[in-house]
N, C-alpha and C positions, 0 to 999 in steps of 0.2 A: 744327613740332616738330623739335627738333634730332635729328640722327642721327649714326651712326658713333661712338657713345660707347664701344663695346667695343674691346679690343685683344687680339691673340693672346697676347702675353707675360704680361699682367697678369690677363686674365679667362678666356680659352678654354683655355689650356695647363693651368692648375691646376684647372679646373672638374671636378667628379666625373662619372663616367660614369652613376651613378644614386645614389639616396639610400636610406638604411636604411628598413626597414619601420616604419611608424608616423609617419615624418616627413612634413611637408607638401612639396608640390612647390616648386621653386625657379625663379625667372625671372631671366635675365640679359638686359636690354633694350638693344638697340643704337640704339633711337630710331626715330621715324616708323613704328611698327607692327612692326618686326622684333625678335624675341626668341628666346632659347634657353630652352626649357622642360626642366627636369630632374626626372624622376619615378623611382619605384622600378623601373620597367621600362627606363629608358634616357634618352637625350638626344634632344630633338626641336626642330628649328628650325621656326618658324611666323611667319606674317605676319597681324597683326590689322588689320581695316579695317571700315568701316561701308558697307553697301550697302542702299539703299532703306530707310533708317532702322533697319536691324538690324545688330547686331554680328556679324561673321563672322570665321572663322579659316581661313586658307589653309595647309595643311601643306606644308612645304618639305623637299625631300630634304636629308639631312644627319645623320640619326641614325646611331648606331654601326654597325648592321648594313649600312646602305646605303653608309656610308663604306668599310667593308671590301669590299663587293661591287664598288664602283667603284674600289677601290684609291686612294681619295683620302686625303690626310694631314690630320691635325688642323690643320696650319698653313694650308691653303687652304680649310678648312671655313668660316671666317668670310667669305672672299671669295665662295665659292659661294653662301652664304645671302644675301649682299647683292645678288648678281646676280638671284636669284629675287625679292627684294623690289623691286628696280628694275623687273623685268618686271611684277610685280603693279601697281605704280604706273602703269606705262604703259597697262595694260589699263583701269584706273579712269579715267585721263585720256581714254581713248577711249570712255568710258561702257559698258564691258564688265565683267562679273563675272569675276574671275580663275578662280574655281572652275568656272564654266560653260565658259570658254574651254578650260581644261585637260581637262575631261571630254569636250568635243567632239573635242579633238585625240587623246585616248586612244581614243575610239570610232573615229575615222578610222583610227588606227594598227592597231587590232584588225581592222577591216574589211579593211584593206589586206592583212593577214596571211591572213585567210580567203579573200580573192580570189586571193591568190598560191597558196594550197593548192588551191583549186578549179581554178585554171588548170593546176596541176601534175597533178591527178587527170585533168582532161580530156586533157592531153597523153599521160598513161600509157594512158588508155582508148583514145585515138585510135591509139596505137601498138599496143595489144592488139588493136584491131579489124582490124588488118592481119595479125595472127598467125593461124595455123591450129592445129588441135588437135595436129598433129604437132610444131609449134613449141613448144606448151605442154608436151607430153610430153618433148621434148628438154631443155627447161630444168629440168623436174622431175627427170629422170634425172641431169642434170649436178649438181644441188645436193642433192636429197634421196636420189636413187638410190644415190649413192656411200656413204651412211651405212648402207645395208642390207648384210646378209650377201650374199656374192657369189652364192650359189645363189638367194636370193630376188630379188635384182636381176635375175638372168638369167631367172627365171620371169616376172617382170613385163614384161621386154623381150619375151619370147616371146608373152605375152598381148596386148601392144600390137601387135606386128608381125603376128601371125597372125590376130587376131580384130577389133581395133579400128581399126588404121591403114587397112586396105582399105575400111572402111565410112565412117569419119568423119575420117580423118587429114588430108585436104585441105580439110575444112570449116572456114570461119572460126569462131573461138571463139564469137562472139556468135550464130552461127546454129546451133550444135550443139543437138540436141534428143534426146528419149528414143526416138523412133520407131525409128530404125535400131538403137539399142542393144537394144531389146526383141526385134528380129528376130534379132540375134546370140544373145541369151539363149535364145530359143525354138529356134533351130537347134541350138545346143550341147546343150540339154536333150533334144531329139528324138534326138540321137546318143548319149544315155546319159551325157553329160559334165556332170552337174548341178553338181559342185563347181567345175569350170572355168568354167561359166557364171556362177556367183555371184562367183568370184574376178575375172573380167573386169569385171563391173559395179562391184565394190568398188574396183578400181583406178581406174575412171573417176570415181567419187564422190570418192575421195581426191585425184585430180588436180584436179578442179574446186575443192575446198575449199582446196587449196594455192595455186591461181591467185588466188582471192579474197584470201587473206592478202597476196599480193604485188602486188595491183592489176592483175593481168593478166586477171582475170575480173571483170565487174561484180557489185556486191553483189546485184543483182536478177536474176541469170542464172537462166534457167528450170530448169537442171539442179541448182540448189542444193536444190530440193525433191524431187529424184528419190530414191527409196528402192528398196532391193532388193525384188523381188517375194516374196510369201510362199512358203515351201516347200510343195510339193505332195506330201503323203504318199500313196503308191500302196498300196492295199490288195490283197494277193495273194488269189487265188481261195480258198485255204484259210482265210483270215481273214475272208472275207465272212460276214455274220451268218447267212445261210441255209445256208452250207456248213460252218460250224465245229462241231467236236465235241471236247469237252474231253478225253475218254478217249483218243481217237485222237492228240490233240496230245501228251498225256503219254507215251503208248507210243512215239511217234516220237522225242521229245526226252529221255526218261528222267525219273525222278522228281525229279531235281535242278532241273528247270526250274520247279517250283512256287515261286512267289514272285518269279520273275525277270520283272518287268513289262517289256514292250516288246520282248522277244526274239521275232523273227518271221522266221526263216529268211533273215536277211540280214546283211551286214556292219554293223558298228557295234554290236557286242555284247560281252559278257564271257564268255569260255570257262569252262565248269564244271570242277570238279576232275576229274571222270571224263574229260572231254575232254582236259584237260592230261595226265592219266595216259596216255591212248592216244597222244597226240601225242608226248610226250617219251620214252616207253618203247618205242613200236612204230614209228610212222610216221617220225619224224625220224631215228632211227638207220639205218633201212633205205633212206632216200631217197638219191638220187644228187645232191641239192643240195650245193653246195660247202660245205666246212667253215666258210668265212667267213659264209655266209648262215645256217647252222645256229647258229653262235655269236651272231650278231646277234639271232636269235629268242630264244635263251635269255637273252642279256644284257638285252634289252628287257623280258622277263618279270620278270627278277630285280630290275631297277632302276626300271622304270616310265618311263624316259626316252622322249622322242619319237624317231621313226625318223630324222629329220634329225640329231638330236644323236648318235644311235648310230653312223650310218655315217660321220660326220665326226670321230669321236673320235680325238685325237692322243695319242701316247705321252707327249708333254710335259705333258699334262693329268693323267696317271695317276701317283699315288704308290703304288708297290707296297709300300713300307715301312709306310705308314700305312693302306693298303688303302682309298684314297679316290680318286675322280675329281673334279676341280674344273673345271667348265665355266666359261670366262671370259665376261665380260659380252658380248663381241662375238659369241659363239656362241649366245646365248640369245634366245628370241623376245621376252621382256619386257625385254631388256637389263639383266639382273640376274644376278650370279654365282650359281652353283648347285653345292653340294657333294653328292656321291653316295657313300654308304657301300657298300663291296664286301663282300657276304656271302660265305661260302665258295663258294656256287654261282656267284655273279657273278665272284668271283676266279678260279674254275676256267676260265671262258670267256676271261678276259683272259690267263691263263697259256697256254691252248692257242694263242692268237694270238701270244703272245710267242715261242713255240717256232718259229714260221715267219715271224718279223718280216722284212719286206723294205723298208719305207720308214717315213715319219713317222706313218702312219695305223695305228691298231690293226686296222681292217678294210680291208685294201688291195684295190685293184681287181685283177682277175686278169690283165689285159693291159697296163695302163698303169703304168709304174714309179713315178711320183710322185703317184698319185691314190688316192682312197678308193673303195670299192665303191659303185655307184649304188643309191639307194634303190628306184628303179623296177625294177631288175633283181631285187632281193630280193622285191619285191611280185609280180613276174611269176612267180618261182619258186614262190611260194605259190599264186597264182591258177591256174596251169596244172596244178597237181596236185590240183585239186578239180573233180569233175563230179557234178552232182546231177540228178535227174529233171527234165526240162524244158529242160536245157541242150542245145545243139547239139553232139553228140558228134563228128560229122563235122568240124566246124570245129575242135574241140579237137584232134583227131588230126593236124591239119596242123602243129601246133606240136611242135617236136622234143622239148621238155621233157616233153610229155604223152603221148608214144607208149607208153611202158611204165608210166608212173606217173600216169595221168590222174586217178585217184581216191585217191592215196596220202594226201593231207591232208584227205580227207573226215572230218567230225566229226558226231556225232549231233545237235548243235545247229544244223547247217546251215553256210552259208558263213561264212568268217572272213577277215579281211585283216590286213596287217601292223600297222596302227594299232590294231587290236583288242587287241593285246598290252599296250598301255599301259592301256587300259580294263580289261583283265583283271587287271592288277597292282593297280589301285586297288580294284576290286570285291572281289577275293579277299583283299586285305589287310584290308579292313573285316570280312569274314566270318571270317577266320582269327584275327586278333589282337584284334578288338574295339576297334581303335584309333579315336580320335575323328577325324572328318573333317578337322579342322584339321591333324593330323599327316600324314595322307595327302596333303593339299594341298601341304604343304611337301616331301614326297617327290617329288611330281609337278612341283614348281616352279611351282605356280599362283600368280598375283598375289593378294595378300591386303591388305585395308585394315587400317590400324593400329587397335588397340583402346585404349580410354581407359586411361591409366596404364601402358601397355606398348608400347614402340616396336617397330617391325618388326625392328630389329637385335637387340634383347634377346630378342624372341620366337624368332627364328631359332636363336640359339645355345643358348637354354635348352632347346630340344626336340631337340637333336642326338642325345642318348642315346636318346630315345624313337624317333627315326627309325632309328637303328642297330638297336635291339632289334626293331622291326617288320620291317625288311628281313632280319634274321638268321632270324626265324621263317618269313618268306616263303621265304627261300632253302632252309631245311630242308624246307618243304612241297614245293617244286619238286624237290628231291633225292628225296623219297619218290615223287613222281609218276614220276620218271625210272626208279625201281626197280620200278615196276609197282603201287604202292599209292597211297593218297591220305590226307591228314591229317585229324585231328579239327578241327572248327571250334568257335568260341565262340558260335554261334547258340543260340537258346533250345532248339531241338530238335537236340541233338547227334547226328549220324549218322556212323558210320564207313563210308565207301564200301567196297563190296566190291572185293576185289582181282581183277584180271583173270586 
């Protein structure tokens, strides 16, 4: 059969890239089985041949998409197709099916790629096997740690250096197991450091997951299934079933405690309005705690922000003209910008600090010129001014802050801590304004999932007025508490609390 019938100038150059819908396919034949097939979807070179009595078609590289990918030109398209046709003829002459030969070659190529990837994985794993847990943490801190807020990066460094490195730091990654980790957890828990114990284990779990993503830890590492132990709730003597008396409990805490599930003489609670009245009108004004600490307490109550966000507040984030604080993405736990409206009560706290401004921070450190007040110092100021029955008074009296004011911050509901101010703001906002929880979540900057038909961005801006109104009402309520009274609430049984 004659071949090389086509030419570039007369046939290929002017051939259409495809045909219109409804038209039949077009064949331009070069002879001896090679042809250019033109369809609605494009142009395709193919080689027709007979194998074992059956008519076969061998697809040839050369359609438009492949020509673009290979950067081939229309002029060498014909020559390329002819080379493939010649290759097919050579396979037939050797009694081989061209399709089978190419399939075997493609399979070998893919297997070679898989083998290369497997070898690369083995190389990485072999390298990782020589790394210790200290090496893994160092790489994590160098790459992921730098993306964290400076404070939280320092906290994680402290957790590693103080609690994990001495136990498993020198252990090869592949040999690390949970036995020593649980020993660390139990030791910290026995010392009363439950939060630290869980944070330490959380860091380790995050570290292992990060290592797997980068091939430094094997996919079947034993710590991948490690989970945080369940929280153990300790029941106080007064809450044990054989000791509990409802009337005594109400007398101790006041009638406002009714309906407050879960309140049990411990931190992690929401302060009642009567407690806020006593704290803001009596205890706080008489306390020797620094003005900075007092303003932080009031600011956290008024805005519901986290303690870490309060102490790190910078003047550059505050717009006094628009009465708003804008926390940038880098300062937020969820890496999402947060706007906080300043009610009259919150604005008053900012104004008090403006009058004594000494550096870039709204709440400056007392001794360091360019630093903010430490959160743990404010927490200690609160803790050392509380003493309840059962506490070691002799130990408390060794602390300078507690000598004269060891029970200044005692409240009827029991112990409270700095973070309880955020929980108090959320709970009392719901009680006071009747706001739906969605609005309170936005005030607290909690992460929310998008709802159908309403994007997170639209939702955030559409509720700004509601957030401002809720915070204004809450600020007025705090001002009343500071004056010695308490506000009306929107609960079903509206009760005006007695003035002190």
